[in-house]
mmCIF file of the N, C-alpha and C atoms, coordinates in Angstrom:
data_MODEL
# 
_entry.id   MODEL 
# 
loop_
_atom_site.group_PDB 
_atom_site.id 
_atom_site.type_symbol 
_atom_site.label_atom_id 
_atom_site.label_alt_id 
_atom_site.label_comp_id 
_atom_site.label_asym_id 
_atom_site.label_entity_id 
_atom_site.label_seq_id 
_atom_site.pdbx_PDB_ins_code 
_atom_site.Cartn_x 
_atom_site.Cartn_y 
_atom_site.Cartn_z 
_atom_site.occupancy 
_atom_site.B_iso_or_equiv 
_atom_site.pdbx_formal_charge 
_atom_site.auth_seq_id 
_atom_site.auth_comp_id 
_atom_site.auth_asym_id 
_atom_site.auth_atom_id 
_atom_site.pdbx_PDB_model_num 
ATOM 1   N N  . MET A 1 1  ? 11.119  -0.285  11.169  1.00 0.00 ? 1  MET A N  1 
ATOM 2   C CA . MET A 1 1  ? 10.977  -1.491  10.433  1.00 0.00 ? 1  MET A CA 1 
ATOM 3   C C  . MET A 1 1  ? 12.129  -1.706  9.430   1.00 0.00 ? 1  MET A C  1 
ATOM 4   N N  . LEU A 1 2  ? 12.529  -0.616  8.791   1.00 0.00 ? 2  LEU A N  1 
ATOM 5   C CA . LEU A 1 2  ? 13.619  -0.749  7.794   1.00 0.00 ? 2  LEU A CA 1 
ATOM 6   C C  . LEU A 1 2  ? 14.908  -1.227  8.455   1.00 0.00 ? 2  LEU A C  1 
ATOM 7   N N  . LYS A 1 3  ? 15.219  -0.638  9.591   1.00 0.00 ? 3  LYS A N  1 
ATOM 8   C CA . LYS A 1 3  ? 16.465  -0.995  10.271  1.00 0.00 ? 3  LYS A CA 1 
ATOM 9   C C  . LYS A 1 3  ? 16.461  -2.442  10.693  1.00 0.00 ? 3  LYS A C  1 
ATOM 10  N N  . SER A 1 4  ? 15.266  -2.970  11.113  1.00 0.00 ? 4  SER A N  1 
ATOM 11  C CA . SER A 1 4  ? 15.217  -4.360  11.547  1.00 0.00 ? 4  SER A CA 1 
ATOM 12  C C  . SER A 1 4  ? 15.464  -5.315  10.373  1.00 0.00 ? 4  SER A C  1 
ATOM 13  N N  . HIS A 1 5  ? 15.216  -4.839  9.153   1.00 0.00 ? 5  HIS A N  1 
ATOM 14  C CA . HIS A 1 5  ? 15.511  -5.644  7.977   1.00 0.00 ? 5  HIS A CA 1 
ATOM 15  C C  . HIS A 1 5  ? 16.877  -5.308  7.396   1.00 0.00 ? 5  HIS A C  1 
ATOM 16  N N  . GLY A 1 6  ? 17.559  -4.308  7.946   1.00 0.00 ? 6  GLY A N  1 
ATOM 17  C CA . GLY A 1 6  ? 18.882  -3.925  7.462   1.00 0.00 ? 6  GLY A CA 1 
ATOM 18  C C  . GLY A 1 6  ? 18.845  -3.092  6.179   1.00 0.00 ? 6  GLY A C  1 
ATOM 19  N N  . TRP A 1 7  ? 17.732  -2.430  5.924   1.00 0.00 ? 7  TRP A N  1 
ATOM 20  C CA . TRP A 1 7  ? 17.555  -1.616  4.706   1.00 0.00 ? 7  TRP A CA 1 
ATOM 21  C C  . TRP A 1 7  ? 17.661  -0.128  5.020   1.00 0.00 ? 7  TRP A C  1 
ATOM 22  N N  . SER A 1 8  ? 18.246  0.616   4.115   1.00 0.00 ? 8  SER A N  1 
ATOM 23  C CA . SER A 1 8  ? 18.130  2.062   4.172   1.00 0.00 ? 8  SER A CA 1 
ATOM 24  C C  . SER A 1 8  ? 16.924  2.430   3.281   1.00 0.00 ? 8  SER A C  1 
ATOM 25  N N  . VAL A 1 9  ? 16.465  3.655   3.413   1.00 0.00 ? 9  VAL A N  1 
ATOM 26  C CA . VAL A 1 9  ? 15.362  4.128   2.577   1.00 0.00 ? 9  VAL A CA 1 
ATOM 27  C C  . VAL A 1 9  ? 15.781  4.070   1.105   1.00 0.00 ? 9  VAL A C  1 
ATOM 28  N N  . ARG A 1 10 ? 16.996  4.450   0.829   1.00 0.00 ? 10 ARG A N  1 
ATOM 29  C CA . ARG A 1 10 ? 17.497  4.442   -0.549  1.00 0.00 ? 10 ARG A CA 1 
ATOM 30  C C  . ARG A 1 10 ? 17.513  3.002   -1.117  1.00 0.00 ? 10 ARG A C  1 
ATOM 31  N N  . GLN A 1 11 ? 17.979  2.063   -0.336  1.00 0.00 ? 11 GLN A N  1 
ATOM 32  C CA . GLN A 1 11 ? 18.050  0.668   -0.808  1.00 0.00 ? 11 GLN A CA 1 
ATOM 33  C C  . GLN A 1 11 ? 16.642  0.105   -1.048  1.00 0.00 ? 11 GLN A C  1 
ATOM 34  N N  . LEU A 1 12 ? 15.742  0.393   -0.120  1.00 0.00 ? 12 LEU A N  1 
ATOM 35  C CA . LEU A 1 12 ? 14.384  -0.091  -0.257  1.00 0.00 ? 12 LEU A CA 1 
ATOM 36  C C  . LEU A 1 12 ? 13.686  0.521   -1.447  1.00 0.00 ? 12 LEU A C  1 
ATOM 37  N N  . ALA A 1 13 ? 13.882  1.818   -1.639  1.00 0.00 ? 13 ALA A N  1 
ATOM 38  C CA . ALA A 1 13 ? 13.284  2.500   -2.776  1.00 0.00 ? 13 ALA A CA 1 
ATOM 39  C C  . ALA A 1 13 ? 13.738  1.884   -4.087  1.00 0.00 ? 13 ALA A C  1 
ATOM 40  N N  . ARG A 1 14 ? 15.020  1.648   -4.192  1.00 0.00 ? 14 ARG A N  1 
ATOM 41  C CA . ARG A 1 14 ? 15.553  1.016   -5.414  1.00 0.00 ? 14 ARG A CA 1 
ATOM 42  C C  . ARG A 1 14 ? 14.959  -0.368  -5.648  1.00 0.00 ? 14 ARG A C  1 
ATOM 43  N N  . ALA A 1 15 ? 14.898  -1.158  -4.573  1.00 0.00 ? 15 ALA A N  1 
ATOM 44  C CA . ALA A 1 15 ? 14.357  -2.518  -4.648  1.00 0.00 ? 15 ALA A CA 1 
ATOM 45  C C  . ALA A 1 15 ? 12.870  -2.475  -5.044  1.00 0.00 ? 15 ALA A C  1 
ATOM 46  N N  . ALA A 1 16 ? 12.153  -1.441  -4.601  1.00 0.00 ? 16 ALA A N  1 
ATOM 47  C CA . ALA A 1 16 ? 10.719  -1.321  -4.898  1.00 0.00 ? 16 ALA A CA 1 
ATOM 48  C C  . ALA A 1 16 ? 10.465  -0.610  -6.210  1.00 0.00 ? 16 ALA A C  1 
ATOM 49  N N  . GLY A 1 17 ? 11.510  -0.050  -6.813  1.00 0.00 ? 17 GLY A N  1 
ATOM 50  C CA . GLY A 1 17 ? 11.376  0.618   -8.118  1.00 0.00 ? 17 GLY A CA 1 
ATOM 51  C C  . GLY A 1 17 ? 10.794  2.012   -8.054  1.00 0.00 ? 17 GLY A C  1 
ATOM 52  N N  . VAL A 1 18 ? 11.042  2.728   -6.957  1.00 0.00 ? 18 VAL A N  1 
ATOM 53  C CA . VAL A 1 18 ? 10.589  4.110   -6.828  1.00 0.00 ? 18 VAL A CA 1 
ATOM 54  C C  . VAL A 1 18 ? 11.761  4.962   -6.404  1.00 0.00 ? 18 VAL A C  1 
ATOM 55  N N  . SER A 1 19 ? 11.618  6.264   -6.485  1.00 0.00 ? 19 SER A N  1 
ATOM 56  C CA . SER A 1 19 ? 12.700  7.136   -6.075  1.00 0.00 ? 19 SER A CA 1 
ATOM 57  C C  . SER A 1 19 ? 12.789  7.169   -4.568  1.00 0.00 ? 19 SER A C  1 
ATOM 58  N N  . ASP A 1 20 ? 14.029  7.348   -4.082  1.00 0.00 ? 20 ASP A N  1 
ATOM 59  C CA . ASP A 1 20 ? 14.185  7.418   -2.624  1.00 0.00 ? 20 ASP A CA 1 
ATOM 60  C C  . ASP A 1 20 ? 13.482  8.656   -2.054  1.00 0.00 ? 20 ASP A C  1 
ATOM 61  N N  . ALA A 1 21 ? 13.455  9.752   -2.812  1.00 0.00 ? 21 ALA A N  1 
ATOM 62  C CA . ALA A 1 21 ? 12.774  10.954  -2.359  1.00 0.00 ? 21 ALA A CA 1 
ATOM 63  C C  . ALA A 1 21 ? 11.288  10.694  -2.153  1.00 0.00 ? 21 ALA A C  1 
ATOM 64  N N  . HIS A 1 22 ? 10.670  9.979   -3.118  1.00 0.00 ? 22 HIS A N  1 
ATOM 65  C CA . HIS A 1 22 ? 9.231   9.680   -3.004  1.00 0.00 ? 22 HIS A CA 1 
ATOM 66  C C  . HIS A 1 22 ? 8.971   8.781   -1.798  1.00 0.00 ? 22 HIS A C  1 
ATOM 67  N N  . LEU A 1 23 ? 9.726   7.721   -1.660  1.00 0.00 ? 23 LEU A N  1 
ATOM 68  C CA . LEU A 1 23 ? 9.529   6.786   -0.531  1.00 0.00 ? 23 LEU A CA 1 
ATOM 69  C C  . LEU A 1 23 ? 9.745   7.527   0.775   1.00 0.00 ? 23 LEU A C  1 
ATOM 70  N N  . SER A 1 24 ? 10.736  8.373   0.835   1.00 0.00 ? 24 SER A N  1 
ATOM 71  C CA . SER A 1 24 ? 10.983  9.144   2.074   1.00 0.00 ? 24 SER A CA 1 
ATOM 72  C C  . SER A 1 24 ? 9.812   10.026  2.424   1.00 0.00 ? 24 SER A C  1 
ATOM 73  N N  . ARG A 1 25 ? 9.248   10.710  1.398   1.00 0.00 ? 25 ARG A N  1 
ATOM 74  C CA . ARG A 1 25 ? 8.082   11.573  1.644   1.00 0.00 ? 25 ARG A CA 1 
ATOM 75  C C  . ARG A 1 25 ? 6.879   10.741  2.125   1.00 0.00 ? 25 ARG A C  1 
ATOM 76  N N  . VAL A 1 26 ? 6.684   9.583   1.554   1.00 0.00 ? 26 VAL A N  1 
ATOM 77  C CA . VAL A 1 26 ? 5.568   8.726   1.963   1.00 0.00 ? 26 VAL A CA 1 
ATOM 78  C C  . VAL A 1 26 ? 5.769   8.288   3.395   1.00 0.00 ? 26 VAL A C  1 
ATOM 79  N N  . LEU A 1 27 ? 6.963   7.829   3.721   1.00 0.00 ? 27 LEU A N  1 
ATOM 80  C CA . LEU A 1 27 ? 7.241   7.331   5.087   1.00 0.00 ? 27 LEU A CA 1 
ATOM 81  C C  . LEU A 1 27 ? 7.081   8.431   6.120   1.00 0.00 ? 27 LEU A C  1 
ATOM 82  N N  . ARG A 1 28 ? 7.425   9.651   5.761   1.00 0.00 ? 28 ARG A N  1 
ATOM 83  C CA . ARG A 1 28 ? 7.315   10.770  6.716   1.00 0.00 ? 28 ARG A CA 1 
ATOM 84  C C  . ARG A 1 28 ? 5.980   11.459  6.654   1.00 0.00 ? 28 ARG A C  1 
ATOM 85  N N  . GLY A 1 29 ? 5.133   11.116  5.660   1.00 0.00 ? 29 GLY A N  1 
ATOM 86  C CA . GLY A 1 29 ? 3.824   11.743  5.541   1.00 0.00 ? 29 GLY A CA 1 
ATOM 87  C C  . GLY A 1 29 ? 3.872   13.192  5.084   1.00 0.00 ? 29 GLY A C  1 
ATOM 88  N N  . VAL A 1 30 ? 4.925   13.544  4.330   1.00 0.00 ? 30 VAL A N  1 
ATOM 89  C CA . VAL A 1 30 ? 5.077   14.917  3.878   1.00 0.00 ? 30 VAL A CA 1 
ATOM 90  C C  . VAL A 1 30 ? 4.039   15.219  2.814   1.00 0.00 ? 30 VAL A C  1 
ATOM 91  N N  . ASN A 1 31 ? 3.413   16.406  2.915   1.00 0.00 ? 31 ASN A N  1 
ATOM 92  C CA . ASN A 1 31 ? 2.402   16.839  1.935   1.00 0.00 ? 31 ASN A CA 1 
ATOM 93  C C  . ASN A 1 31 ? 1.272   15.808  1.829   1.00 0.00 ? 31 ASN A C  1 
ATOM 94  N N  . TYR A 1 32 ? 0.962   15.206  2.985   1.00 0.00 ? 32 TYR A N  1 
ATOM 95  C CA . TYR A 1 32 ? -0.140  14.219  3.045   1.00 0.00 ? 32 TYR A CA 1 
ATOM 96  C C  . TYR A 1 32 ? 0.093   13.028  2.143   1.00 0.00 ? 32 TYR A C  1 
ATOM 97  N N  . LYS A 1 33 ? 1.329   12.725  1.863   1.00 0.00 ? 33 LYS A N  1 
ATOM 98  C CA . LYS A 1 33 ? 1.631   11.551  1.034   1.00 0.00 ? 33 LYS A CA 1 
ATOM 99  C C  . LYS A 1 33 ? 1.290   10.291  1.809   1.00 0.00 ? 33 LYS A C  1 
ATOM 100 N N  . ARG A 1 34 ? 0.612   9.386   1.120   1.00 0.00 ? 34 ARG A N  1 
ATOM 101 C CA . ARG A 1 34 ? 0.276   8.085   1.689   1.00 0.00 ? 34 ARG A CA 1 
ATOM 102 C C  . ARG A 1 34 ? 0.747   7.041   0.695   1.00 0.00 ? 34 ARG A C  1 
ATOM 103 N N  . ALA A 1 35 ? 0.998   5.864   1.197   1.00 0.00 ? 35 ALA A N  1 
ATOM 104 C CA . ALA A 1 35 ? 1.393   4.765   0.321   1.00 0.00 ? 35 ALA A CA 1 
ATOM 105 C C  . ALA A 1 35 ? 0.206   4.293   -0.480  1.00 0.00 ? 35 ALA A C  1 
ATOM 106 N N  . SER A 1 36 ? 0.372   4.194   -1.768  1.00 0.00 ? 36 SER A N  1 
ATOM 107 C CA . SER A 1 36 ? -0.660  3.614   -2.611  1.00 0.00 ? 36 SER A CA 1 
ATOM 108 C C  . SER A 1 36 ? -0.618  2.092   -2.419  1.00 0.00 ? 36 SER A C  1 
ATOM 109 N N  . GLY A 1 37 ? -1.662  1.454   -2.859  1.00 0.00 ? 37 GLY A N  1 
ATOM 110 C CA . GLY A 1 37 ? -1.694  0.009   -2.780  1.00 0.00 ? 37 GLY A CA 1 
ATOM 111 C C  . GLY A 1 37 ? -0.547  -0.617  -3.515  1.00 0.00 ? 37 GLY A C  1 
ATOM 112 N N  . ASP A 1 38 ? -0.229  -0.046  -4.698  1.00 0.00 ? 38 ASP A N  1 
ATOM 113 C CA . ASP A 1 38 ? 0.868   -0.577  -5.482  1.00 0.00 ? 38 ASP A CA 1 
ATOM 114 C C  . ASP A 1 38 ? 2.217   -0.384  -4.786  1.00 0.00 ? 38 ASP A C  1 
ATOM 115 N N  . LEU A 1 39 ? 2.434   0.785   -4.208  1.00 0.00 ? 39 LEU A N  1 
ATOM 116 C CA . LEU A 1 39 ? 3.690   1.013   -3.481  1.00 0.00 ? 39 LEU A CA 1 
ATOM 117 C C  . LEU A 1 39 ? 3.800   0.082   -2.283  1.00 0.00 ? 39 LEU A C  1 
ATOM 118 N N  . ALA A 1 40 ? 2.707   -0.100  -1.558  1.00 0.00 ? 40 ALA A N  1 
ATOM 119 C CA . ALA A 1 40 ? 2.709   -1.005  -0.384  1.00 0.00 ? 40 ALA A CA 1 
ATOM 120 C C  . ALA A 1 40 ? 3.062   -2.420  -0.841  1.00 0.00 ? 40 ALA A C  1 
ATOM 121 N N  . ARG A 1 41 ? 2.505   -2.857  -1.971  1.00 0.00 ? 41 ARG A N  1 
ATOM 122 C CA . ARG A 1 41 ? 2.803   -4.191  -2.498  1.00 0.00 ? 41 ARG A CA 1 
ATOM 123 C C  . ARG A 1 41 ? 4.270   -4.311  -2.896  1.00 0.00 ? 41 ARG A C  1 
ATOM 124 N N  . ARG A 1 42 ? 4.803   -3.278  -3.555  1.00 0.00 ? 42 ARG A N  1 
ATOM 125 C CA . ARG A 1 42 ? 6.220   -3.321  -3.985  1.00 0.00 ? 42 ARG A CA 1 
ATOM 126 C C  . ARG A 1 42 ? 7.159   -3.360  -2.807  1.00 0.00 ? 42 ARG A C  1 
ATOM 127 N N  . VAL A 1 43 ? 6.855   -2.590  -1.797  1.00 0.00 ? 43 VAL A N  1 
ATOM 128 C CA . VAL A 1 43 ? 7.736   -2.561  -0.620  1.00 0.00 ? 43 VAL A CA 1 
ATOM 129 C C  . VAL A 1 43 ? 7.651   -3.892  0.114   1.00 0.00 ? 43 VAL A C  1 
ATOM 130 N N  . ALA A 1 44 ? 6.469   -4.461  0.239   1.00 0.00 ? 44 ALA A N  1 
ATOM 131 C CA . ALA A 1 44 ? 6.336   -5.760  0.891   1.00 0.00 ? 44 ALA A CA 1 
ATOM 132 C C  . ALA A 1 44 ? 7.147   -6.798  0.166   1.00 0.00 ? 44 ALA A C  1 
ATOM 133 N N  . LEU A 1 45 ? 7.017   -6.863  -1.139  1.00 0.00 ? 45 LEU A N  1 
ATOM 134 C CA . LEU A 1 45 ? 7.745   -7.845  -1.927  1.00 0.00 ? 45 LEU A CA 1 
ATOM 135 C C  . LEU A 1 45 ? 9.244   -7.620  -1.826  1.00 0.00 ? 45 LEU A C  1 
ATOM 136 N N  . ALA A 1 46 ? 9.682   -6.373  -1.852  1.00 0.00 ? 46 ALA A N  1 
ATOM 137 C CA . ALA A 1 46 ? 11.105  -6.070  -1.729  1.00 0.00 ? 46 ALA A CA 1 
ATOM 138 C C  . ALA A 1 46 ? 11.674  -6.559  -0.397  1.00 0.00 ? 46 ALA A C  1 
ATOM 139 N N  . LEU A 1 47 ? 10.821  -6.508  0.643   1.00 0.00 ? 47 LEU A N  1 
ATOM 140 C CA . LEU A 1 47 ? 11.236  -6.947  1.971   1.00 0.00 ? 47 LEU A CA 1 
ATOM 141 C C  . LEU A 1 47 ? 11.047  -8.457  2.182   1.00 0.00 ? 47 LEU A C  1 
ATOM 142 N N  . GLY A 1 48 ? 10.555  -9.132  1.149   1.00 0.00 ? 48 GLY A N  1 
ATOM 143 C CA . GLY A 1 48 ? 10.331  -10.592 1.261   1.00 0.00 ? 48 GLY A CA 1 
ATOM 144 C C  . GLY A 1 48 ? 9.087   -10.924 2.016   1.00 0.00 ? 48 GLY A C  1 
ATOM 145 N N  . LEU A 1 49 ? 8.137   -10.026 2.069   1.00 0.00 ? 49 LEU A N  1 
ATOM 146 C CA . LEU A 1 49 ? 6.860   -10.258 2.773   1.00 0.00 ? 49 LEU A CA 1 
ATOM 147 C C  . LEU A 1 49 ? 5.781   -10.580 1.758   1.00 0.00 ? 49 LEU A C  1 
ATOM 148 N N  . PRO A 1 50 ? 4.650   -11.111 2.203   1.00 0.00 ? 50 PRO A N  1 
ATOM 149 C CA . PRO A 1 50 ? 3.545   -11.339 1.295   1.00 0.00 ? 50 PRO A CA 1 
ATOM 150 C C  . PRO A 1 50 ? 3.056   -9.999  0.714   1.00 0.00 ? 50 PRO A C  1 
ATOM 151 N N  . GLU A 1 51 ? 2.583   -10.010 -0.539  1.00 0.00 ? 51 GLU A N  1 
ATOM 152 C CA . GLU A 1 51 ? 2.176   -8.733  -1.171  1.00 0.00 ? 51 GLU A CA 1 
ATOM 153 C C  . GLU A 1 51 ? 1.052   -8.026  -0.421  1.00 0.00 ? 51 GLU A C  1 
ATOM 154 N N  . ASP A 1 52 ? 0.248   -8.774  0.322   1.00 0.00 ? 52 ASP A N  1 
ATOM 155 C CA . ASP A 1 52 ? -0.872  -8.145  1.078   1.00 0.00 ? 52 ASP A CA 1 
ATOM 156 C C  . ASP A 1 52 ? -0.508  -7.887  2.543   1.00 0.00 ? 52 ASP A C  1 
ATOM 157 N N  . TYR A 1 53 ? 0.765   -7.790  2.872   1.00 0.00 ? 53 TYR A N  1 
ATOM 158 C CA . TYR A 1 53 ? 1.207   -7.573  4.243   1.00 0.00 ? 53 TYR A CA 1 
ATOM 159 C C  . TYR A 1 53 ? 0.736   -6.233  4.799   1.00 0.00 ? 53 TYR A C  1 
ATOM 160 N N  . PHE A 1 54 ? 0.815   -5.177  4.000   1.00 0.00 ? 54 PHE A N  1 
ATOM 161 C CA . PHE A 1 54 ? 0.459   -3.841  4.496   1.00 0.00 ? 54 PHE A CA 1 
ATOM 162 C C  . PHE A 1 54 ? -1.031  -3.557  4.268   1.00 0.00 ? 54 PHE A C  1 
ATOM 163 N N  . PRO A 1 55 ? -1.679  -2.903  5.226   1.00 0.00 ? 55 PRO A N  1 
ATOM 164 C CA . PRO A 1 55 ? -3.109  -2.592  5.082   1.00 0.00 ? 55 PRO A CA 1 
ATOM 165 C C  . PRO A 1 55 ? -3.421  -1.712  3.894   1.00 0.00 ? 55 PRO A C  1 
ATOM 166 N N  . GLU A 1 56 ? -2.505  -0.901  3.453   1.00 0.00 ? 56 GLU A N  1 
ATOM 167 C CA . GLU A 1 56 ? -2.759  -0.029  2.307   1.00 0.00 ? 56 GLU A CA 1 
ATOM 168 C C  . GLU A 1 56 ? -3.022  -0.843  1.039   1.00 0.00 ? 56 GLU A C  1 
ATOM 169 N N  . TYR A 1 57 ? -2.343  -1.972  0.896   1.00 0.00 ? 57 TYR A N  1 
ATOM 170 C CA . TYR A 1 57 ? -2.587  -2.826  -0.249  1.00 0.00 ? 57 TYR A CA 1 
ATOM 171 C C  . TYR A 1 57 ? -3.981  -3.447  -0.154  1.00 0.00 ? 57 TYR A C  1 
ATOM 172 N N  . ARG A 1 58 ? -4.313  -3.954  1.027   1.00 0.00 ? 58 ARG A N  1 
ATOM 173 C CA . ARG A 1 58 ? -5.622  -4.591  1.201   1.00 0.00 ? 58 ARG A CA 1 
ATOM 174 C C  . ARG A 1 58 ? -6.740  -3.587  0.995   1.00 0.00 ? 58 ARG A C  1 
ATOM 175 N N  . GLU A 1 59 ? -6.567  -2.369  1.480   1.00 0.00 ? 59 GLU A N  1 
ATOM 176 C CA . GLU A 1 59 ? -7.579  -1.319  1.291   1.00 0.00 ? 59 GLU A CA 1 
ATOM 177 C C  . GLU A 1 59 ? -7.752  -1.037  -0.191  1.00 0.00 ? 59 GLU A C  1 
ATOM 178 N N  . ALA A 1 60 ? -6.680  -0.861  -0.907  1.00 0.00 ? 60 ALA A N  1 
ATOM 179 C CA . ALA A 1 60 ? -6.774  -0.570  -2.347  1.00 0.00 ? 60 ALA A CA 1 
ATOM 180 C C  . ALA A 1 60 ? -7.424  -1.726  -3.102  1.00 0.00 ? 60 ALA A C  1 
ATOM 181 N N  . PHE A 1 61 ? -7.130  -2.942  -2.718  1.00 0.00 ? 61 PHE A N  1 
ATOM 182 C CA . PHE A 1 61 ? -7.745  -4.121  -3.336  1.00 0.00 ? 61 PHE A CA 1 
ATOM 183 C C  . PHE A 1 61 ? -9.272  -4.099  -3.133  1.00 0.00 ? 61 PHE A C  1 
ATOM 184 N N  . VAL A 1 62 ? -9.695  -3.862  -1.891  1.00 0.00 ? 62 VAL A N  1 
ATOM 185 C CA . VAL A 1 62 ? -11.120 -3.823  -1.585  1.00 0.00 ? 62 VAL A CA 1 
ATOM 186 C C  . VAL A 1 62 ? -11.825 -2.692  -2.350  1.00 0.00 ? 62 VAL A C  1 
ATOM 187 N N  . ILE A 1 63 ? -11.232 -1.512  -2.354  1.00 0.00 ? 63 ILE A N  1 
ATOM 188 C CA . ILE A 1 63 ? -11.822 -0.381  -3.035  1.00 0.00 ? 63 ILE A CA 1 
ATOM 189 C C  . ILE A 1 63 ? -11.941 -0.652  -4.527  1.00 0.00 ? 63 ILE A C  1 
ATOM 190 N N  . ASP A 1 64 ? -10.928 -1.245  -5.113  1.00 0.00 ? 64 ASP A N  1 
ATOM 191 C CA . ASP A 1 64 ? -10.963 -1.576  -6.542  1.00 0.00 ? 64 ASP A CA 1 
ATOM 192 C C  . ASP A 1 64 ? -12.086 -2.554  -6.837  1.00 0.00 ? 64 ASP A C  1 
ATOM 193 N N  . ARG A 1 65 ? -12.247 -3.582  -6.007  1.00 0.00 ? 65 ARG A N  1 
ATOM 194 C CA . ARG A 1 65 ? -13.323 -4.561  -6.223  1.00 0.00 ? 65 ARG A CA 1 
ATOM 195 C C  . ARG A 1 65 ? -14.703 -3.915  -6.066  1.00 0.00 ? 65 ARG A C  1 
ATOM 196 N N  . ILE A 1 66 ? -14.838 -3.036  -5.116  1.00 0.00 ? 66 ILE A N  1 
ATOM 197 C CA . ILE A 1 66 ? -16.118 -2.343  -4.900  1.00 0.00 ? 66 ILE A CA 1 
ATOM 198 C C  . ILE A 1 66 ? -16.439 -1.480  -6.122  1.00 0.00 ? 66 ILE A C  1 
ATOM 199 N N  . ARG A 1 67 ? -15.442 -0.796  -6.648  1.00 0.00 ? 67 ARG A N  1 
ATOM 200 C CA . ARG A 1 67 ? -15.656 0.072   -7.808  1.00 0.00 ? 67 ARG A CA 1 
ATOM 201 C C  . ARG A 1 67 ? -15.996 -0.709  -9.056  1.00 0.00 ? 67 ARG A C  1 
ATOM 202 N N  . THR A 1 68 ? -15.447 -1.875  -9.193  1.00 0.00 ? 68 THR A N  1 
ATOM 203 C CA . THR A 1 68 ? -15.639 -2.618  -10.455 1.00 0.00 ? 68 THR A CA 1 
ATOM 204 C C  . THR A 1 68 ? -16.698 -3.702  -10.375 1.00 0.00 ? 68 THR A C  1 
ATOM 205 N N  . THR A 1 69 ? -17.269 -3.948  -9.199  1.00 0.00 ? 69 THR A N  1 
ATOM 206 C CA . THR A 1 69 ? -18.281 -4.963  -9.056  1.00 0.00 ? 69 THR A CA 1 
ATOM 207 C C  . THR A 1 69 ? -19.542 -4.342  -8.435  1.00 0.00 ? 69 THR A C  1 
ATOM 208 N N  . SER A 1 70 ? -20.476 -3.944  -9.275  1.00 0.00 ? 70 SER A N  1 
ATOM 209 C CA . SER A 1 70 ? -21.652 -3.212  -8.789  1.00 0.00 ? 70 SER A CA 1 
ATOM 210 C C  . SER A 1 70 ? -22.466 -4.042  -7.792  1.00 0.00 ? 70 SER A C  1 
ATOM 211 N N  . SER A 1 71 ? -22.578 -5.317  -7.991  1.00 0.00 ? 71 SER A N  1 
ATOM 212 C CA . SER A 1 71 ? -23.355 -6.139  -7.047  1.00 0.00 ? 71 SER A CA 1 
ATOM 213 C C  . SER A 1 71 ? -22.682 -6.171  -5.667  1.00 0.00 ? 71 SER A C  1 
ATOM 214 N N  . LEU A 1 72 ? -21.391 -6.209  -5.614  1.00 0.00 ? 72 LEU A N  1 
ATOM 215 C CA . LEU A 1 72 ? -20.674 -6.202  -4.348  1.00 0.00 ? 72 LEU A CA 1 
ATOM 216 C C  . LEU A 1 72 ? -20.871 -4.854  -3.686  1.00 0.00 ? 72 LEU A C  1 
ATOM 217 N N  . ARG A 1 73 ? -20.772 -3.779  -4.482  1.00 0.00 ? 73 ARG A N  1 
ATOM 218 C CA . ARG A 1 73 ? -20.951 -2.430  -3.947  1.00 0.00 ? 73 ARG A CA 1 
ATOM 219 C C  . ARG A 1 73 ? -22.336 -2.274  -3.295  1.00 0.00 ? 73 ARG A C  1 
ATOM 220 N N  . GLU A 1 74 ? -23.371 -2.733  -4.007  1.00 0.00 ? 74 GLU A N  1 
ATOM 221 C CA . GLU A 1 74 ? -24.734 -2.633  -3.484  1.00 0.00 ? 74 GLU A CA 1 
ATOM 222 C C  . GLU A 1 74 ? -24.949 -3.489  -2.248  1.00 0.00 ? 74 GLU A C  1 
ATOM 223 N N  . GLN A 1 75 ? -24.378 -4.689  -2.240  1.00 0.00 ? 75 GLN A N  1 
ATOM 224 C CA . GLN A 1 75 ? -24.456 -5.565  -1.101  1.00 0.00 ? 75 GLN A CA 1 
ATOM 225 C C  . GLN A 1 75 ? -23.811 -4.948  0.124   1.00 0.00 ? 75 GLN A C  1 
ATOM 226 N N  . LEU A 1 76 ? -22.625 -4.416  -0.053  1.00 0.00 ? 76 LEU A N  1 
ATOM 227 C CA . LEU A 1 76 ? -21.911 -3.791  1.038   1.00 0.00 ? 76 LEU A CA 1 
ATOM 228 C C  . LEU A 1 76 ? -22.647 -2.545  1.537   1.00 0.00 ? 76 LEU A C  1 
ATOM 229 N N  . TYR A 1 77 ? -23.154 -1.764  0.610   1.00 0.00 ? 77 TYR A N  1 
ATOM 230 C CA . TYR A 1 77 ? -23.883 -0.533  0.989   1.00 0.00 ? 77 TYR A CA 1 
ATOM 231 C C  . TYR A 1 77 ? -25.081 -0.924  1.839   1.00 0.00 ? 77 TYR A C  1 
ATOM 232 N N  . LYS A 1 78 ? -25.846 -1.891  1.412   1.00 0.00 ? 78 LYS A N  1 
ATOM 233 C CA . LYS A 1 78 ? -27.046 -2.297  2.157   1.00 0.00 ? 78 LYS A CA 1 
ATOM 234 C C  . LYS A 1 78 ? -26.650 -2.804  3.542   1.00 0.00 ? 78 LYS A C  1 
ATOM 235 N N  . ARG A 1 79 ? -25.587 -3.562  3.635   1.00 0.00 ? 79 ARG A N  1 
ATOM 236 C CA . ARG A 1 79 ? -25.150 -4.129  4.910   1.00 0.00 ? 79 ARG A CA 1 
ATOM 237 C C  . ARG A 1 79 ? -24.699 -2.979  5.850   1.00 0.00 ? 79 ARG A C  1 
ATOM 238 N N  . LEU A 1 80 ? -23.969 -2.025  5.347   1.00 0.00 ? 80 LEU A N  1 
ATOM 239 C CA . LEU A 1 80 ? -23.447 -0.968  6.188   1.00 0.00 ? 80 LEU A CA 1 
ATOM 240 C C  . LEU A 1 80 ? -24.556 0.033   6.605   1.00 0.00 ? 80 LEU A C  1 
ATOM 241 N N  . ARG A 1 81 ? -25.599 0.158   5.800   1.00 0.00 ? 81 ARG A N  1 
ATOM 242 C CA . ARG A 1 81 ? -26.715 1.083   6.117   1.00 0.00 ? 81 ARG A CA 1 
ATOM 243 C C  . ARG A 1 81 ? -27.574 0.565   7.258   1.00 0.00 ? 81 ARG A C  1 
ATOM 244 N N  . ARG A 1 82 ? -27.494 -0.712  7.566   1.00 0.00 ? 82 ARG A N  1 
ATOM 245 C CA . ARG A 1 82 ? -28.324 -1.294  8.658   1.00 0.00 ? 82 ARG A CA 1 
ATOM 246 C C  . ARG A 1 82 ? -28.012 -0.695  9.972   1.00 0.00 ? 82 ARG A C  1 
# 
């Protein structure tokens, strides 16, 4: 994906405001590194994509809403238990 946009890992890391070493580890999955919702959002915006382009961002958004909205959490729990 980076090459199709003409970006190197170093360039993308700088545009996203993270170290190139960190972004490289996340992209390679080293030490079980995964992209946080915030990192996914930053990378998407750096690439000119919508902030919710990557599923990691959407997942983090949903989890945050579930954690902070008890009624939503209970509703979802009841629905999934069926």
